[in-house]
C-alpha positions as CSV (number, residue, x, y, z in Angstrom):
1,X,21.8,1.1,2.0
2,X,18.7,2.7,0.5
3,X,18.9,4.2,-3.0
4,X,15.8,6.4,-3.8
5,X,14.5,6.7,-7.3
6,X,12.1,9.7,-7.5
7,X,8.9,9.4,-9.4
8,X,9.9,12.2,-11.9
9,X,13.2,10.5,-12.7
10,X,11.4,7.5,-14.3
11,X,10.9,7.1,-18.0
12,X,7.7,8.7,-19.3
13,X,5.6,8.0,-22.3
14,X,2.4,9.7,-23.3
15,X,0.4,8.3,-26.2
16,X,-2.9,10.2,-25.8
17,X,-4.9,7.1,-24.6
18,X,-2.0,6.0,-22.4
19,X,0.1,7.8,-19.7
20,X,2.9,5.5,-18.7
21,X,5.8,5.8,-16.2
22,X,8.6,3.3,-16.4
23,X,10.7,2.5,-13.3
24,X,13.0,0.4,-15.4
25,X,14.0,0.5,-19.1
26,X,11.1,-0.4,-21.3
27,X,10.1,0.1,-24.9
28,X,11.7,3.4,-26.2
29,X,12.9,4.3,-22.7
30,X,16.4,3.0,-22.2
31,X,18.7,3.7,-19.2
32,X,21.6,1.3,-18.6
33,X,21.6,2.2,-14.9
34,X,18.0,1.1,-14.6
35,X,17.6,-2.2,-16.4
36,X,15.9,-4.0,-13.5
37,X,16.7,-5.1,-9.9
38,X,17.5,-8.8,-9.5
39,X,14.7,-10.7,-11.1
40,X,12.4,-7.6,-11.1
41,X,12.5,-6.3,-14.7
42,X,9.5,-4.0,-15.2
43,X,7.3,-1.7,-13.1
44,X,5.0,0.3,-15.4
45,X,2.6,2.7,-13.8
46,X,-0.1,3.0,-16.5
47,X,-3.2,5.1,-16.8
48,X,-5.4,4.1,-19.7
49,X,-8.3,6.3,-21.1
50,X,-11.9,5.0,-21.2
51,X,-12.5,2.2,-23.7
52,X,-8.8,2.2,-24.8
53,X,-6.1,-0.3,-24.2
54,X,-3.3,-2.7,-25.4
55,X,-4.4,-4.7,-28.4
56,X,-3.5,-8.4,-28.7
57,X,0.3,-8.9,-28.5
58,X,2.6,-11.7,-27.5
59,X,5.1,-12.5,-24.7
60,X,7.4,-15.4,-23.8
61,X,9.2,-16.5,-20.7
62,X,8.1,-13.7,-18.3
63,X,6.0,-13.6,-15.2
64,X,3.5,-10.7,-15.7
65,X,1.6,-9.3,-12.7
66,X,-1.2,-6.7,-13.0
67,X,-2.2,-4.7,-9.9
68,X,-5.1,-2.4,-10.3
69,X,-5.2,0.8,-8.3
70,X,-8.4,2.5,-9.7
71,X,-10.9,1.4,-12.3
72,X,-11.4,-1.9,-14.1
73,X,-9.0,-3.7,-16.5
74,X,-10.4,-6.3,-19.0
75,X,-8.0,-9.2,-19.8
76,X,-8.3,-11.7,-22.6
77,X,-5.6,-14.3,-23.6
78,X,-4.9,-17.1,-26.0
79,X,-5.2,-19.8,-23.4
80,X,-8.8,-19.1,-22.8
81,X,-8.9,-16.7,-19.9
82,X,-11.1,-13.6,-19.9
83,X,-11.8,-11.5,-16.8
84,X,-12.1,-8.0,-15.4
85,X,-9.8,-7.1,-12.6
86,X,-10.4,-4.3,-10.1
87,X,-8.7,-2.8,-7.1
88,X,-7.7,-5.6,-4.7
89,X,-7.2,-8.1,-7.5
90,X,-3.7,-9.5,-8.3
91,X,-3.4,-11.1,-11.7
92,X,-0.4,-13.3,-12.7
93,X,0.2,-14.6,-16.2
94,X,3.2,-16.9,-16.9
95,X,4.0,-16.3,-20.5
96,X,6.2,-19.4,-20.7
97,X,6.5,-20.9,-24.2
98,X,4.3,-18.1,-25.6
99,X,1.0,-16.4,-25.0
100,X,-1.0,-13.6,-26.6
101,X,-3.2,-11.3,-24.6
102,X,-4.9,-7.9,-24.6
103,X,-5.6,-5.5,-21.8
104,X,-8.3,-2.9,-22.1
105,X,-10.0,-0.3,-19.9
106,X,-13.4,-2.0,-19.1
107,X,-15.1,1.4,-18.6
108,X,-16.5,3.7,-21.3
109,X,-16.3,6.7,-19.0
110,X,-13.6,6.3,-16.4
111,X,-9.8,5.8,-16.7
112,X,-8.1,2.7,-15.3
113,X,-4.9,3.1,-13.3
114,X,-2.8,0.0,-12.7
115,X,0.8,-1.3,-12.3
116,X,2.1,-3.9,-14.7
117,X,5.1,-5.8,-13.2
118,X,7.4,-8.2,-15.0
119,X,9.5,-10.7,-13.2
120,X,12.1,-12.8,-15.0
121,X,11.3,-16.5,-14.3
122,X,13.7,-19.2,-13.1
123,X,12.4,-21.7,-15.8
124,X,11.7,-21.1,-19.5
125,X,9.6,-22.9,-22.1
126,X,6.9,-24.0,-19.7
127,X,3.2,-24.1,-20.6
128,X,1.6,-20.6,-20.2
129,X,-0.5,-20.2,-17.2
130,X,-2.9,-17.7,-15.5
131,X,-4.0,-17.0,-12.0
132,X,-5.8,-14.2,-10.1
133,X,-6.6,-13.6,-6.5
134,X,-8.5,-10.9,-4.6
135,X,-7.0,-9.3,-1.4
136,X,-9.5,-7.2,0.5
137,X,-8.4,-3.9,2.0
138,X,-8.6,-5.2,5.5
139,X,-6.0,-7.9,4.6
140,X,-3.5,-5.1,3.8
141,X,-4.5,-2.5,6.3
142,X,-1.6,-1.9,8.7
143,X,0.2,-5.1,7.7
144,X,2.2,-6.5,4.8
145,X,0.1,-9.0,3.0
146,X,1.9,-11.6,0.8
147,X,0.2,-11.4,-2.6
148,X,2.8,-13.3,-4.8
149,X,5.4,-15.9,-3.9
150,X,7.2,-18.9,-5.4
151,X,5.1,-21.4,-3.4
152,X,1.7,-19.7,-3.3
153,X,2.0,-19.3,0.5
154,X,-0.9,-17.8,2.3
155,X,-3.2,-17.9,-0.7
156,X,-0.9,-15.7,-2.8
157,X,-0.5,-16.1,-6.5
158,X,2.4,-18.4,-7.5
159,X,5.5,-17.0,-9.3
160,X,8.2,-19.1,-11.1
161,X,10.9,-17.2,-9.3
162,X,12.3,-16.6,-5.8
163,X,10.5,-13.4,-5.3
164,X,7.9,-12.5,-2.7
165,X,5.7,-9.5,-3.2
166,X,3.8,-7.8,-0.4
167,X,1.2,-5.1,-0.4
168,X,0.3,-2.8,2.5
169,X,-2.1,0.1,3.2
170,X,-0.9,2.6,5.8
171,X,-2.1,5.9,7.2
172,X,-1.3,8.0,10.2
173,X,0.3,6.1,13.1
174,X,0.1,2.7,11.4
175,X,3.4,1.0,10.8
176,X,4.6,-2.2,9.2
177,X,7.9,-4.0,9.1
178,X,9.4,-6.9,7.2
179,X,12.7,-8.7,8.1
180,X,15.1,-9.4,5.2
181,X,17.1,-12.6,5.4
182,X,20.9,-12.4,4.9
183,X,21.9,-11.9,1.3
184,X,18.3,-10.8,0.4
185,X,17.5,-7.3,-1.0
186,X,14.3,-5.4,-1.5
187,X,12.6,-3.0,-3.8
188,X,9.9,-0.7,-2.6
189,X,7.3,1.0,-4.9
190,X,5.0,3.6,-3.5
191,X,1.8,3.2,-5.5
192,X,0.1,6.2,-3.9
193,X,0.4,8.4,-0.8
194,X,3.5,9.1,1.2
195,X,5.5,7.0,3.7
196,X,8.8,6.9,5.5
197,X,10.9,3.9,4.6
198,X,13.7,3.2,7.0
199,X,13.7,6.9,7.8
200,X,13.6,8.1,4.1
201,X,10.5,10.0,2.9
202,X,8.9,8.5,-0.3
203,X,6.0,9.9,-2.2
204,X,3.6,8.5,-4.8
205,X,5.6,6.9,-7.7
206,X,8.9,6.9,-5.8
207,X,10.9,3.7,-5.5
208,X,13.8,2.5,-3.4
209,X,16.5,-0.2,-3.8
210,X,17.4,-1.6,-0.4
211,X,20.6,-3.7,0.1
212,X,22.6,-4.6,3.1
213,X,19.6,-4.1,5.5
214,X,18.1,-6.6,7.8
215,X,14.7,-5.0,7.9
216,X,12.4,-2.7,6.0
217,X,10.1,-0.5,8.1
218,X,7.3,1.7,7.0
219,X,6.0,4.5,9.2
220,X,4.5,8.1,9.3
221,X,2.3,7.3,6.3
222,X,-0.3,9.4,4.6
223,X,-3.0,7.5,2.6
224,X,-0.2,5.1,1.3
225,X,-0.4,2.0,-0.7
226,X,3.0,0.3,-1.0
227,X,4.5,-2.7,-2.7
228,X,7.5,-4.5,-1.3
229,X,9.5,-7.0,-3.3
230,X,11.7,-9.4,-1.4
231,X,14.4,-10.5,-3.9
232,X,17.3,-12.9,-4.0
């Protein structure tokens, strides 16, 4: 079964410097029907104005993934990490017992557009940790590239949860497909473009909960960048 969540049905917050769309309940947006999906708790689609951003704030016991679509995002945290991530980079921060961080647009002239994803961990109170990896476009072109997993398989970033996150770039006749093991489910987020997912048409910002299926297939895409979460 596939349940589509249209882009415009998401929660929306506009704060001048920030335009944010919430797939699941977050901050002042609360919808009991959309509190998460399995261990997947947050997908925020954020566009931040030049030289603006999220000041230093704290988190505990959450796996936080940043996935940049356009621009450059500057990260600093209380465990000594500081970097600028750009399209193709996947950043994972395990908040664990507690971490403070800031995220700012690194450009003075151009916006930054990125996804911030939260996954509930299967362990709590661990030491906070940080990791980032780069995945070139050719690694995702026409195939599902594993970018996050519980064991760091294939050079992916490591999550403290039984979640596997894939990214794919598709256009025209390109197709991609991923088998789902029995009792597994999936969530699809279309970061940009358009694509058919198991015969259903999704556009930029749309999502889909997938249950009771043995495979997720993407086809008839138009300049699409897609994230697929394989969930327990």
